[in-house]
N, C-alpha and C positions, 0 to 999 in steps of 0.2 A: 536324417542326414546319413544315408547309407554309404556315401562315398568316403566317410571318415573311417579309417582303419582302426586306429586305437588312440585314445586320449591318455595323456599322462596325468599325474596328480595335479590338482588345481594349482596354478601359479599364484593366483590371488582369489580371494573370496571376500567381497566387500558388501556391507549392508548400508543403505541410506534411504530414509523416508519410505520404508516399506518395500523397497526394491533390493534385490540381491544380484550382484554381477560376479560371475566366476569366469576365469580364463584358463584354458587348457592348451598346452602345446600338444601337437599331434605327431604320430609316427608317420602318417601320410595324410594329406600333403604336408611335407615338412615346413614349407614356407608360410603356412597358414596356422592360425590358432582358432580354437573354437571358443566363442563367447556365448555364455548361457545367462539369460536374464530371467529372473522370476519376480513376480509382484505378489506380495502377501502369500508367499510360499507356493504360488501357482505358476506354471509355465507362462512366459510372456513373450520372449523373443530369443531366437538362437541363430547365430550366423558365424561365418568365417571372417577373419580379420587378419591382415598381415602380421605374422608372428613378431616381427621386429618392432611393431608399433603397439603391442598390447599394453605396455605401461602407460600409453596415452589414455587408454580407457580408464585405468585406475586414477590417473591424474585429473581426469575430467568427469569423475563420477557425479559431481554436483550438476555440471552442465547437462550431462546425459539425463539424469533423473528429472531435473527441472524441465527439460525440453519434452521428455516423455509425458509429464503431467500436463504440458501444454499441447499435446498431440502433435509434436514436431520431431524432426530428426536432427535438428541443429546441433545438439550435443555430440552426436556421433560424427557429424561433419567436422566439428571442431577437433575431436580426437583423431580423425583421419587426415586432418590437414597437414600439408607439408610446410606450412608457414609462409607460402608465397601468396 
């Protein structure tokens, strides 16, 4: 992710069922956050997510991990939902 200028200290660092999810606010782009997912301490997934919604990732950690184990993205879709 060479377009990420600088990440700040992790906003959260959560472990669940062999997965670890960390979120970082960024200096650029400021409106996005970097989400880093590892599984069994190995890189698994990394992506940008709207910074104002990162706490949805933390709140839906179980949905995200359960869907990853099912080879689905539905947990991320729930976290990204606007509720409509």
